N, C-alpha and C positions, 0 to 999 in steps of 0.2 A: 697314786690314785692303787686301790686293791682290785681285782677280778672282779667284784660283782658293782664296783661303782662304773668297770668297763663294758660290761653285759648289759648296765641301763644306758648305758649310751648308744652302744650298739640298737637296744629296740625301741630305744626312744625314735631314731631312724627309721626301725620299721614298719613300728605303730604310726611315726609320722607321713612316709609312704603308702599305708594303707587307708586315708582319710581317717583316721580315728582325731577327733579338736582340741583334746591333750594329754601329749603325746607323753610327754617326759612325765608328768603326773601320774599317769598311769603308769607305766613304765617302774616308778619309784614307787608307786604307792604295791605296785602285783609283786616287786622286788620285797617290801616290806611283809608282806602280807609272808611270804612263800616262806619265807627264811623266820619270821613271828619275830620284827622289830618295828619300831619304830623306825618313819618315813627319812628321818636326821639324825638316824643310827646305823646307816647301809654303809658309811665309810668303818663301824667296828666288824664289819661279820669278816672275819679270818676268809684266808682264800680256800683255806681246806674244808671250810663251813660251804661253800658255795655249793647250791644246791640247783643242782638237773632241772629239777621238777618247773622253775622258774622261767624255761624254754616253752615250756610245755600249756604256761598259762599266757607267756605271749603271744601265742600261735594260736591260742581263742579270742583272745585280744582283738588281737588283725585278722582276725574276721567276723568284728565286730560285735562278738558277743558281749551285754552289758559290763562294763569290770566288775557293778553289784554283784553279777551270776557268781560272778568267778570265784569271787572272795567271799560272797553271801552276808555281805554287809550295807547297805549306808546307812551315812551320815545324817543327821537332821538339825540343824538347831542346838540343840544339848542333848539329840540324843543317835546312839548305838542299831538300829535295827534288823534284824532280820529279810533277808529278800531273798528273791528265787525265782525260777522260769514258774511262770504265774500270775504275778504280783506286780503290777508296775510301782515302775523305782521311782521314789519321792524325786523331785528335781529340783534345785539352787532355789531357782523363781520364787517356791511354792511357800520359802522359808518368809520374803516382806508381805505374802497375805498373809499368815498364818502373824504376825507381827501388829499389820496394822489391826485384826479380832483380836490378839494378845493388851494391847491400849483402848483397840473401845471396849472390852467388859471391864478392864478394872474402873475405867471411867464410870462406868452401872452404880446405882445407891441399890447394889446387891448384894449384901452376905454372902449368901451361896449361889453362883449364879449357876445356871442350866444350857449347857452345850448340844448342840449335836452336829457330828460331823457325817453328811452326806456322801456314797460312794467312797470310806474311807480305806479302801487301798492296804496299805499296809497298818493304817494305825497312825500316819506319821502322825498328820496335825489336831489327830483328837489327842493322841500321848502329849504330843508339846504345849496342846493347850491347860491340861491336864496336871504334869507339871510347871507351867510357869502362871497359873493362875489356883495357888494350892487350893482355895475351897470352893473351888469349882468342879460341877455336877455333871460329867461326860459322857454323852453316849456317842454310838458310831454305829452307822449302818453299812452292811458291805451283800450285796449278792450273790458276786462268782464265790464258789465253793476250793479253785484252784485260789483264789486272793485270801479267802477264811484261814486258808491252810497256814499263808503266814500271819495273819493280824492276829489269828490266836498266840504265837508263838510271842507277839510282842506286846499284844495286850496283858499278855498272863502276871498279877501281882501288880498291875498296875489299878487305877481309880480310875477307869474307862470300863462303859458295861456296851459291853458286843451286841449287835443284835444281826442273822440272817432277813434279808427281804429287801426289795424294792424300794430305793431311794424314794421312789413319788410317791410312796403310796404307805412307805413304814410307820409305825408310832401315832395310828391313830388313837390311842386314847392316851396320849399326852397330847392335843390337841391344845392349843392358849396358849400352852407352858414355856416355851422357853424363849431367855435372856438370847441365844443367837444361835443362829443356824450359816455351818459351815462349809462347804466346797471345794470339791477339786471333780469336778463330770470331768467329761467325754466332750472333747470340744474339734476334735476333728474334721472337718468336711470331707467325706469322701469320696470325690473328687480332688482332695490332695495327697490319692493314699501314696502314689507313684515319689512323690518330695520329702517325706519320713526318714527322718534318720532311721538307718540299717540296725539301729541299738534297739529303737519303739518297735519298727514296724515289723521286726522279723522276732521280738523279744518279748514284747507289754502285750499281755492281752488285748485283741481289739474290741473287746467290751471298753476299757479302760482307754481308748482313742479315738473311736470316732461315732459320728453323733447325726445321723440325717446329711442327705445332700448341702448343707449349711453349715454343720456343723453343732448349731442352735438348738438342734429337738430337745436335749439335754435340761438343759439349760433353760426351756423354756416350760417344762415341767417341770424346772429346779423351784421355778419362781412359785407357784398355785402351793406346792409341799411348805415353801419358805414359810409365805401367807398360811397355809395354817396353821401353821406346827409355833411360829411366832406369836406372842403379847403384845399386845399395843402400843407401840416405841420397843420391841426388838431391835437386830438388826441382824440381815443378812450379807454372806459374803461368799460368794462365786469367783472363783478364779474363770478366765477366757486366756486362748489364743491372743499374739499381740497387734493381729489384724485386725480384730471383732471391738475394741473398747469403743468402736464410735457407734456401734449396735448393740451390746449387752446393757449396755445403764436405762434403752428404751425400753425392755419389758416388762423393766421394776418401774412402770409408770405409776402416776397421779390415778387413773381410771379405773385399775387393778389395784390400790389401794395402801401404795406407797407414798411413801417420803423422804428428799433429800439423796435421791440417786444418783450417786458419782461413779466417775472412776479414778481410778487410781496408777500410779505405774509400779516395777521396781526399784532394783537393781543396776538394772542396766537400761533405768529410764523409755521401756517400752510397758505399752499402755499389756494389765495384767490381771485387772480383778478389776469389779465392780460392787458397789454396798448400799443397799439400803437401808431407811427406817420401814416397818410399817408403820401407818399412819393410825390413830384412832378412829373409831366406828363414829 
């Protein structure tokens, strides 16, 4: 075992003791980042090339600073995104939400589907859709200036059109035109603050996390926004907490102009997102 791998083993134990959920992965990822190699190449780093800054990075992670803030990058489906303080770090669970949306759009008989990602944050969802549905026209809406700093970096040179504004009132000039509305909104109840992981609670923007006493305030607003923006037959996809799968589909009900409301599970078999179709008038 070379020096770096020995240090990674020590770092893994330190991170585990600090309560980090994936200590081995994070210790290796930090080592790869500091030494400019891939995780699978750590054994090739010569002992003489060991960089002591590795332990600075480990100490930051030990204090529950998000891994992605330390490395400045987050991976989402086929994307590598720039992230840091001020923007919500995209989670793996959202990849299954986007996968469903991509399949739904591909199944539509629409040559150039029109899509909007509300509460876009880093731009992960919008960029994934633009990349994987090549003829799509994708818009993204974000309100927070701190998040927009990162969104602008990520969407630069892409086909995503970025708008600064409130997701609930955005793009009135495009009412009734969209084929797909998708969102990963804030959905944590304010009462759950103390139970949120330190990485999110202390580092993700509060605006991206919490939404009223039951966590559903923004989703209720998105129901109206999506109905306004979609064409008849268009589809909405909204992520939610794994404890809200029995509540969110009822927000998209027949009385408010929806059909086929359904809830779906993520790769961990947890309730994760609701979909519905705008009914014909």
